[in-house]
Phi, psi and omega in degrees: 000321180296323178302310180293325179288325181288320179295315180303309180300318179298318177296322177295316182288323182299322175075008178294323183252150175293154182301327178296321181288322175301314178296322179292316179298317180298317180293318178294321178302310184294326176292311183296331179278353186076011176288326177244150166275170181296320182290326174290322182296324184262353187300330180296330179294341182274350175300125181302329178295317181294320178297317178295320176295314178307309176303323179292329176298316183293312180293322181297319179294316177299317178294323180293323180290337176279352182090356185294322183290326176295320179297315181294321178295321177297321183293316178301316179294322179298318179293319183279343183070224177261013186268111173297315174307318179294323174302313184298320183294317180300312181292322178299316177299316177296323174293323174300318179291312183302323182289347176283347184241338179239172176291153179300322179299318181292325175295316180295317177297321182295317179292000000 
């Protein structure tokens, strides 16, 4: 198990593979070595937050392809001018409003 942990950390640090691929390789390795059972290996996918984040990726890509995110980003920069603190306040307020409707983990993942 320590070997798999060291390899996983090394792959994360190396950066050759995306984090999702590294996590998937690690998960499969733990299953194939018998450290985790099949139900333990897949149990994380039943978490509502994981399902919500996966759905947000799909929705987010759709919104990005429509150009809405670029338009919203330009509007935020327009409101903030050249002031980074103002932009930070705008994004923080948006996160605050968003967290009122979805889980905090989902809000952080979305930002």
